[in-house]
C-alpha positions as CSV (number, residue, x, y, z in Angstrom):
1,X,-58.7,-87.0,-19.6
2,X,-57.3,-88.6,-22.2
3,X,-56.8,-92.3,-22.6
4,X,-53.0,-91.4,-22.4
5,X,-53.7,-90.2,-19.2
6,X,-53.1,-86.5,-19.9
7,X,-55.3,-83.6,-20.4
8,X,-56.2,-81.0,-23.1
9,X,-55.5,-77.3,-22.2
10,X,-59.7,-77.1,-21.6
11,X,-59.6,-79.8,-19.1
12,X,-56.4,-78.4,-17.3
13,X,-58.2,-74.9,-17.6
14,X,-61.3,-76.6,-15.9
15,X,-59.1,-78.6,-13.0
16,X,-57.1,-75.5,-12.2
17,X,-60.5,-73.3,-12.6
18,X,-59.2,-70.4,-14.5
19,X,-60.0,-69.4,-18.2
20,X,-58.5,-71.3,-21.4
21,X,-56.4,-67.9,-22.7
22,X,-54.8,-68.2,-19.1
23,X,-53.7,-71.9,-19.4
24,X,-52.2,-70.6,-23.4
25,X,-50.8,-67.3,-21.7
26,X,-48.7,-69.6,-19.4
27,X,-47.9,-72.0,-21.7
28,X,-46.8,-70.0,-24.5
29,X,-44.2,-68.3,-21.9
30,X,-43.0,-71.5,-21.4
31,X,-44.3,-71.8,-17.7
32,X,-46.2,-74.9,-18.1
33,X,-44.4,-77.9,-18.9
34,X,-46.2,-80.1,-21.6
35,X,-46.7,-83.4,-20.8
36,X,-46.5,-84.3,-25.2
37,X,-48.6,-83.5,-27.9
38,X,-51.9,-84.9,-29.9
39,X,-52.2,-86.5,-33.0
40,X,-53.5,-83.1,-34.3
41,X,-50.4,-81.1,-32.9
42,X,-52.6,-80.0,-29.5
43,X,-50.9,-79.6,-26.4
44,X,-51.4,-82.2,-23.9
45,X,-50.9,-82.0,-19.9
46,X,-49.8,-83.8,-17.0
47,X,-50.5,-83.1,-13.3
48,X,-47.4,-81.5,-13.0
49,X,-48.7,-78.8,-15.0
50,X,-51.9,-78.5,-12.7
51,X,-49.2,-77.9,-9.5
52,X,-47.8,-75.9,-11.5
53,X,-50.5,-73.3,-12.2
54,X,-52.0,-73.6,-8.9
55,X,-48.1,-72.1,-7.9
56,X,-48.3,-69.7,-10.4
57,X,-51.9,-68.4,-8.7
58,X,-50.4,-68.1,-5.7
59,X,-47.4,-66.5,-6.3
60,X,-50.0,-64.0,-8.7
61,X,-51.9,-63.7,-5.6
62,X,-49.0,-62.1,-4.2
63,X,-49.1,-59.5,-6.5
64,X,-45.8,-60.6,-8.1
65,X,-45.5,-59.5,-11.7
66,X,-45.4,-62.5,-14.4
67,X,-41.6,-61.6,-14.7
68,X,-41.0,-62.0,-11.5
69,X,-43.2,-65.2,-11.7
70,X,-40.7,-66.8,-14.4
71,X,-38.0,-65.9,-12.0
72,X,-39.3,-67.5,-9.0
73,X,-40.2,-70.6,-10.8
74,X,-36.8,-70.7,-12.2
75,X,-35.1,-72.0,-9.1
76,X,-35.0,-71.6,-5.5
77,X,-32.7,-69.4,-4.5
78,X,-34.2,-66.7,-7.2
79,X,-37.5,-67.7,-5.3
80,X,-36.1,-66.3,-2.2
81,X,-34.3,-63.4,-3.5
82,X,-38.3,-62.4,-5.6
83,X,-40.3,-63.0,-2.5
84,X,-37.4,-60.8,-0.5
85,X,-38.1,-57.9,-2.7
86,X,-41.9,-58.1,-2.8
87,X,-41.6,-57.8,1.2
88,X,-39.4,-54.6,0.8
89,X,-41.8,-53.3,-1.4
90,X,-45.2,-54.0,0.7
91,X,-43.3,-53.0,3.7
92,X,-42.4,-49.6,1.8
93,X,-46.4,-49.5,0.9
94,X,-47.2,-50.1,4.6
95,X,-44.8,-47.1,5.9
96,X,-46.3,-45.2,3.3
97,X,-50.1,-46.0,4.3
98,X,-49.0,-45.4,8.0
99,X,-47.1,-41.9,7.2
100,X,-50.4,-40.9,5.2
101,X,-53.2,-41.9,8.3
102,X,-50.9,-39.9,10.6
103,X,-50.8,-36.7,8.1
104,X,-54.9,-36.8,7.9
105,X,-55.2,-37.5,11.7
106,X,-52.6,-34.4,12.0
107,X,-54.8,-31.9,9.7
108,X,-57.7,-33.3,10.7
109,X,-57.0,-32.7,14.5
110,X,-55.6,-28.9,13.2
111,X,-57.1,-25.7,14.5
112,X,-58.6,-24.4,11.4
113,X,-56.4,-21.5,11.2
114,X,-53.0,-23.5,11.2
115,X,-54.6,-26.4,8.6
116,X,-53.4,-24.5,5.4
117,X,-50.0,-23.6,6.6
118,X,-49.5,-27.7,7.9
119,X,-50.9,-28.8,4.8
120,X,-48.0,-27.0,2.6
121,X,-45.6,-28.4,5.1
122,X,-46.7,-32.0,4.6
123,X,-47.2,-31.7,1.2
124,X,-43.5,-31.1,0.8
125,X,-42.5,-34.4,1.9
126,X,-42.7,-37.8,-0.2
127,X,-44.7,-40.7,1.2
128,X,-43.1,-42.7,3.0
129,X,-40.7,-39.9,3.5
130,X,-37.2,-39.6,3.1
131,X,-34.0,-38.3,5.0
132,X,-32.1,-37.5,1.6
133,X,-32.8,-33.6,2.4
134,X,-31.6,-34.3,5.9
135,X,-28.4,-36.1,4.8
136,X,-27.5,-33.2,2.6
137,X,-28.2,-30.5,5.2
138,X,-25.4,-32.7,7.7
139,X,-22.9,-33.2,4.7
140,X,-23.2,-29.5,3.7
141,X,-22.0,-28.6,7.6
142,X,-19.9,-31.5,8.3
143,X,-15.9,-31.1,7.1
144,X,-15.3,-32.5,3.8
145,X,-12.3,-34.4,5.0
146,X,-13.8,-36.8,7.1
147,X,-13.2,-40.4,6.3
148,X,-16.2,-41.7,4.5
149,X,-17.0,-44.5,7.7
150,X,-16.3,-41.8,10.2
151,X,-18.9,-39.4,8.2
152,X,-20.9,-42.4,7.7
153,X,-21.5,-43.0,11.9
154,X,-21.8,-39.2,12.5
155,X,-24.6,-39.5,9.9
156,X,-26.5,-42.3,11.7
157,X,-26.0,-40.4,15.0
158,X,-27.4,-37.1,13.8
159,X,-30.5,-38.4,11.1
160,X,-33.2,-39.3,13.1
161,X,-34.4,-42.7,12.6
162,X,-38.0,-42.3,10.4
163,X,-40.7,-44.1,12.8
164,X,-42.5,-47.2,10.9
165,X,-45.7,-46.0,12.9
166,X,-45.7,-42.6,13.6
167,X,-48.3,-40.5,15.9
168,X,-48.9,-36.9,14.4
169,X,-46.9,-34.8,16.5
170,X,-44.3,-36.8,14.9
171,X,-45.4,-35.8,11.4
172,X,-45.8,-32.5,11.8
173,X,-42.1,-32.7,13.4
174,X,-40.6,-34.2,10.4
175,X,-42.2,-32.1,8.2
176,X,-40.8,-29.1,10.0
177,X,-37.4,-30.3,10.0
178,X,-37.4,-31.5,6.3
179,X,-38.5,-27.5,5.8
180,X,-35.3,-26.2,7.8
181,X,-32.9,-28.5,6.4
182,X,-34.1,-27.2,2.7
183,X,-34.9,-23.7,3.9
184,X,-32.6,-21.8,1.0
185,X,-31.5,-19.2,3.5
186,X,-29.0,-21.8,5.4
187,X,-26.5,-20.7,2.4
188,X,-26.0,-17.2,4.4
189,X,-25.6,-19.0,7.8
190,X,-21.8,-18.5,8.8
191,X,-21.8,-21.2,11.2
192,X,-23.3,-24.2,8.9
193,X,-20.1,-23.6,6.4
194,X,-17.6,-25.8,7.3
195,X,-14.4,-24.6,8.1
196,X,-11.6,-24.1,11.2
197,X,-13.6,-23.2,14.2
198,X,-10.9,-21.2,15.7
199,X,-9.2,-19.2,12.6
200,X,-5.5,-19.2,12.8
201,X,-5.0,-22.3,14.4
202,X,-4.2,-25.8,14.0
203,X,-7.5,-28.0,12.7
204,X,-7.6,-31.4,12.3
205,X,-11.7,-32.8,11.7
206,X,-10.9,-36.3,11.9
207,X,-9.2,-35.9,15.1
208,X,-12.2,-34.2,16.5
209,X,-14.9,-35.9,15.6
210,X,-13.4,-39.3,16.5
211,X,-12.6,-37.9,20.0
212,X,-16.1,-36.6,20.3
213,X,-17.4,-39.8,19.1
214,X,-16.0,-41.3,22.1
215,X,-17.3,-38.6,24.3
216,X,-20.5,-39.1,23.4
217,X,-20.4,-42.6,24.0
218,X,-19.2,-42.0,27.8
219,X,-21.6,-38.9,27.8
220,X,-24.6,-41.7,26.8
221,X,-23.6,-44.2,29.4
222,X,-23.4,-41.4,32.4
223,X,-26.7,-40.5,31.4
224,X,-27.9,-44.0,30.8
225,X,-26.7,-44.4,34.7
226,X,-28.4,-41.3,36.0
227,X,-25.7,-39.1,36.6
228,X,-24.9,-35.7,34.8
229,X,-21.7,-35.0,32.9
230,X,-18.8,-34.1,35.1
231,X,-15.3,-33.7,35.1
232,X,-13.4,-37.0,35.0
233,X,-15.7,-38.6,32.3
234,X,-17.1,-37.7,29.3
235,X,-16.4,-33.8,30.0
236,X,-13.0,-34.2,30.2
237,X,-13.1,-36.6,27.0
238,X,-15.2,-33.9,25.5
239,X,-12.8,-30.8,26.1
240,X,-9.5,-33.1,25.0
241,X,-11.0,-33.9,21.7
242,X,-11.6,-30.2,20.9
243,X,-7.9,-29.4,22.4
244,X,-6.1,-32.4,20.3
245,X,-7.8,-31.3,16.8
246,X,-6.6,-27.7,17.4
247,X,-2.7,-28.6,18.1
248,X,-3.5,-27.4,21.9
249,X,-4.0,-28.3,25.6
250,X,-7.3,-28.6,27.8
251,X,-6.5,-26.0,30.3
252,X,-8.6,-23.5,32.4
253,X,-8.0,-20.8,29.7
254,X,-8.8,-23.2,26.6
255,X,-12.2,-23.9,28.6
256,X,-13.5,-20.6,28.7
257,X,-11.8,-20.1,24.8
258,X,-14.0,-23.2,24.1
259,X,-17.0,-21.9,25.5
260,X,-17.2,-19.1,23.3
261,X,-17.1,-21.4,20.4
262,X,-19.5,-23.6,20.7
263,X,-21.8,-20.8,21.8
264,X,-21.2,-19.5,18.4
265,X,-21.4,-22.7,16.5
266,X,-25.0,-23.5,18.6
267,X,-26.8,-21.1,16.8
268,X,-30.9,-20.8,16.1
269,X,-30.5,-23.2,13.2
270,X,-28.7,-26.1,15.3
271,X,-31.1,-25.5,18.3
272,X,-34.7,-25.9,16.3
273,X,-32.7,-28.7,14.1
274,X,-32.7,-30.9,17.5
275,X,-36.0,-29.6,18.6
276,X,-37.6,-30.5,15.8
277,X,-35.5,-34.3,15.5
278,X,-35.7,-35.1,19.1
279,X,-39.6,-36.3,18.6
280,X,-38.1,-39.2,15.9
281,X,-35.3,-40.5,17.9
282,X,-35.7,-43.7,20.4
283,X,-37.4,-42.2,23.5
284,X,-35.4,-44.7,25.8
285,X,-32.0,-43.6,24.6
286,X,-30.4,-40.0,24.6
287,X,-29.7,-38.6,21.0
288,X,-26.5,-37.2,20.2
289,X,-28.0,-33.5,20.3
290,X,-28.8,-34.3,23.8
291,X,-25.7,-35.4,24.7
292,X,-24.3,-32.4,23.1
293,X,-26.1,-30.0,24.6
294,X,-25.7,-32.0,28.3
295,X,-21.9,-31.4,27.7
296,X,-21.8,-28.1,26.7
297,X,-23.9,-27.0,29.9
298,X,-21.8,-28.9,31.9
299,X,-18.1,-27.3,30.2
300,X,-19.9,-23.5,31.0
301,X,-20.7,-24.5,34.5
302,X,-16.8,-26.5,34.8
303,X,-15.6,-22.7,33.4
304,X,-17.7,-20.5,35.6
305,X,-16.3,-22.3,38.7
306,X,-12.9,-22.2,37.9
307,X,-13.4,-18.5,36.7
């Protein structure tokens, strides 16, 4: 330290345990405060510069890029924003690693005759995987006239959340689900094309999906209470949703017609979708697919009893 209590660039580098080149780099970018200049015009630094370079090293150790460090040093709000962004990136990296680990375990545990097929399935899914293809599948299935907020709630209920720490069986289920929703042959499946449920009848999709949302909520409460869907509760609400949306009333005749309608809608594609999606949903909460099929079974039983 010089007589004025300030350090040269070399002395600062030695105290900070970095190279002179590093000090010069951060100083040139305006990240290190200069306390003054020597008579020969050389930079002089005080304790503030040493504190600053230690902060920079800590931020760089967290893998923040230099531009991010610059923003973080600008003000406290920027630091919070930068740290939150980096935290999200790390979480995504960890999720990718967990899915990669589960994928490797899946392949290691797979019978040799199934390994090649599963490897191709996994190769079509990114790491960490995303649900964009599943969302596109449902947007093609759902009526185009649904209000955005209602459509968003429906998507939240039918698109499975991806577990942060999946098991091999969940990785395989999602890979197969991903392949299903991207199958080009789906374009030839009539039941997956939006349209009126019953030809020639009034159809108000918003009324239907709002009513179904209520019915599934009631069915979920009944299921959690250990009760199957039955008349007077979720089942009546389920039937009323369809009847009101089609401009008619609930009746034994309508229920029989509704059984036929739902049999056409619930084809092999939807059955397979929910079979593959269920392992990805929370095990302590009934998924919408389970609630729907429970209501359909209850409707069939009720219609058969009144036939």
